[in-house]
N, C-alpha and C positions, 0 to 999 in steps of 0.2 A: 549385491552390486556384482558385476561381471567384469574382470579386467582381461583384455587380450592383447598381446604383442607378438607381432611377426613381422618377416619381411614383406615389403611392399608387394603385393602380387597384382515485443515492444510494449510490452505491457507497462513498462516503467518509462516508455517515453512520453515527454512533456508535450503536450499539444502546441503549446505557445514556445515560440524560439525555433521551433523546427526550421524555417528558411535560415537562420544562421548557422545552424548545425550543418545542414546540408549544403552551404554554400562552397565549400570544398569537397564536394563529392568527387569520389574517383571516377574513372571512366569506366565503361562496359567490360567485364572479364571477357578474355578471349576463349573461344571455344576449343582451340588448341594452342599448341606452342607454349609460350609463356614469356619468361623475361629474355628480352633481345639483347643483351649485354654480353651474352656468351659465358657469363660468369657460373661456375658450378658450386653444387652445395657440398658443405662440409659432410665427410661420412659420418660425423658425430651428430649432425642435425636431427632432433627427433620431433616431429609434430605428432601431436596427440589430441582426442576429442573425447568429449563427454555429452553422451546422449542425455534427452529428457526421458521421463518415464514411458514414452511410446515405445522404445527400444529400437535398435539397429534395423530390425526387420518390419517396420512398420508400413513399407510399401509406400512410404511418402519423405516427410522433411527429414527426419532421422537418418533413414537409408541414403537418401539424396546425398546429404552431408559426408556420409561415409564414404560413399562411391567418390565423390570428388577428392577426399584426401587420400584414399587409395591409389587413384590415377596420379595424383601429385607425388605421393612417396616413390611410386613405380618409376616415374620419370627422373626422379631425383636420386633414385637408387639407394634410399634410406628405409630404416625400419620405422615403424610407429606403432603407436598405443591408443587403444580405445577402451572406454570405461562405461559401462550401461549403467544408468541410474534406475533402480526399480521404484523408486518414490522420491518427492521431494527432500527427505532427510539425507539421501545420499549425495544431492548436489555438492557441499561443501568438502565433505570427507574424500569425494571422489577427486575433486580438484587439488585438494592437498596431497593426496596420494600421488597425481601426476606431477606437480612442483617436487615431490622429493624423490621422483624417478627420473628428474633431469631434463623434463619436455623443454623444448626452446618455443614451441608455438602451441597453444593449447586453444581448440576450437570448442565453444559452448553450443550446443543445439537447442533452440527454442527460447522464446521469451521467458520462460519458468526459471532458467538459470540466471538471469541477468542480476540480481541481487548478489547472488554467490561469487558470479564472474566478477563483479566489479570490487568486491571484497579481495579476492585471490589477486587480481591485477594490481589494486594498491599496495598489498604486502610483498608483491613479486615484481618491482617494475623493470627488471631486467628480462622479463619473460612477456613474448607477443602473445596476444590474446584475439580471437576471431570471434565475433558474436554473431551467429545467426538469429535474424528475427528480431532483434532488439539492439536498440542503440546505448544501453546501459546508462540511462539518464536518471539515476535513483534519486537526486535532489532536485530534480524536474527544473534544471535552470535552461534547457533547451541544448545541453552540450553533453557528449559523452564523459564520464565522470573521470576516465584516467587517460594519459596519451598513449598508453599501450594497448589499447583497445580498437580493432577494427569492426565497425558495425556492417554486417551484409543484411541488407532490407529491401522490401520490395512493395511496389506501390500497386498490389495485385487487385485493387479495385478497377484497374483499367481492363485488365484481362478479363474480370468477373461481368464488367459490364456487357463485354461481348458475349459472355457465357448467359447472362439474362436476358439478353435480346434473342440468342439462339434457342433458348428455351421456352420464351413466350411465342417465338414462331412455331415452334413444334408442338407445343402444348395442344392437344385435341378437347380438353375439358375447360380450359380455359383457367387453371388455378395449378401455380408451380409453388414449391416450397422449399425451405432452406432450414437447417439448424447447426448448431455449432456446439464444440465442446465447453468452452468459456467464454463469457464477454470480455476478451481482452482485444485490444485494437489489431492485432495481427490476426485473429479470427473474424471479429465484425467487418473488416474491411472486405473480406470476400462477399459477405452477406449484403452489405450496403453497396458496392459495385453492383451485384447481381440485381438488386432490387432497382437501382438506376437504370440499368439496361431494361429492363422489364417496362418501366416507365417512359424510357425513349421508344420503345417499340410501339406502345400504346399511342403514343402523341403521333408517331410517323405514320402508323398504321390505322389510326382511329378505333383501336381495340380497347379492350378491358380487361387484361390478362390480370389476375390477381395474385400477390405474393403473400403467402402464410409463413409464418416464423421469424418474420423480422419485421419491426417497424421503424421505418426510416426517422421520423419526428422525434421518436423517443429515444433512439439508437439503442433498441433492446428488443430481445425476441426468443427464441427457444434455445436452451441449452442444457446438454446433459451434466455438467458440473465436473466433467473430466474428459480425459482422452483416451478411454478403453472403449473396446468395442464388447460391450456388456448389453444385458437386457434393459437397463435404462435407456441406451440408446436406441435399441431395437423398438422401444415402446414410444420413444418420441417420434421415430420414422412412423410406425404405425398411425400414430394420431394423424400426423399429416395426411398419410395415405387415405385414412377415414375420411377426410375431409375434400375427396376427390382430387388431389394433388397427382399428378401425371408425370411430374419432372422433378426431380428431388436433388437438392445440393447440400450433403453433409459436410462440414468444416471442422476437422480436428482429427488428424491422422488415422487412425485404425477405425475410427465410428463408422466411415462408409460401409465396414464389413457387415456392422448390424443394419444399416440402411438397406443392403443388399439382401439381407436375410429376410427382412421385413417386406421388400418387393416380391421376393420369391415366394413367400408365406400367402400373400396376397392374391397371387394367380392372375392379377391385373398388368397390363402394359404400361410400366412406368419406367422413365429413363432415368438414369442417375448421372451425375456430374462429379468428377472427381478432383481432387484439388493437390497442388504441390508438384506432384508427378504427372506424367501421362500414366494414369493408372491402367489403362488398356494394356500397356507394356510391363508394368510393373507387377500388376495381379491380374493374369490373364482369365482367373477363374469368374471375374465380373466384368469380361470385356462384351460379353452379349448385351450387358445392360448399360454400357456407358455412352451416352449421346456425345460426351466430349470430357476435358480434364482442364482446369484452370492451372496453368504450369508457371512454376517459379525456377529459376537456373539457379537452385541452391548448389548442386553439383559443380556447376561451372565456376561460380562465385567463390565456393570452396577451393576447388582445384588451384584457380588463379592466385589467391590469397598466399596459399601454403606453398606453390610453386616461387613465388615472388621471395616470400619469407626465406624458404631454403636456399634462395640465391643469394640472401642479404639485401633484399630490397623490401622488406616489409613496409606498407604504406597504411596507416591508420587512417586515412581519409575513408567516410564512410561509401559504401557503393549501395545505391538505390537503383532497384531493378525496375524498368518502366517498358513499356511497348516500344518504345523509341529504340531502347539499346538492347531490346530482346532479353532483357532479365526477366520478363513476364510474358506471358502467351497464351492463346488456346491451342490445345492439342487437336489432332484430326478427327474428324467424325468416326471414322475407323468402319467398324460395321453397320453405322447409321447413315453412311455416305448416300446410300440409296433411298433412306426413308426420309431426310430432310428436303425440304423445298430446293428445287434446281437453283433459285435465284438467290439462296440463303449465303452462300460464300461470298459472292460478290458484294453483297449488302453489309456484310461483316468487313471485307477488306475496305469499303468505303469509310465505315464507321470508325474503323482501326486509325486510316488516315486523319480523318477528322479529331479523333482523340489525339493524336500526335501533333498536328498542328495547331492545336488550341480551339478550333471551331465547334468540337464537340466536348463541353465540360465535363469533367468527371470528379467529383468530390472525394477526397479521402485526407485523412491526417497528414499523408506525406506529399498531397499535391502541392506544385507551386514550387 
């Protein structure tokens, strides 16, 4: 594991009882500013973060969470600590390390840390915890296990629905594909929303674009078994490419890098869709391949939570990112702007409005 200190410069989610859990959801995070009561942070306030095995340079959700913490610590004028987990066995020791170093707020990045976060929060009720991508409901009763944990979660199916529609409209072969790291709700929610968007396109346009890599009825599909950019991920991407896919959505942090390598090796014109961050901005090396990205405002949510906690206003109510509160969204087409149909953006704007007003339903474990 790697520990850094410097001056600031849902797998366990119970499907049943989600409505009760989310009834007291927090409002959308602010993109700038923060607490409006004028309070200042204590100079001794120490925010901390534990990554999952993807690391803080994953160009995805770990990096976004870290950037949000850095921005909040900068504004508060305090130091912060970050600890990188290199494997699952690092989670509990990393949390213990941060507790021992006097951290006031500990952010855990990713659903894989849920069990360790819950145990640490139970043992340290005076420390505030922020859980990115999991509500930490290890007993499956529909409630966050400890009152000192704030979940930051995202109904990414809504934004993925838009990406699926765009992919279907862009595809020339009539075949699009997706694969994930592991079949956890926070991964499959992208794949399921994507497939729903393709289905909506087919119904609206009288087309038959096929989705490979995800079976909506079975709620299962193609998974690498981890979240590393390795040869296994590249082989899964290649298998989809061999089946005539010309738009590819890899879901799982850096596994998109393996997909990009497979696309380049194929010599075919295949578009990539990024997840979590606007990957065109976080990783320009694959910018020429990116149709768009399905964004989660992890950086903004983390910034808002730490800024509030640093000013003594920690709020454990869950934040659920949606299209309506801009917690999720679709990135620009960037280099593909001239390649997509001129009518596409207008259609996506109409669909987005329909999802927000409920006239276009999108199914997910966070819907409702």
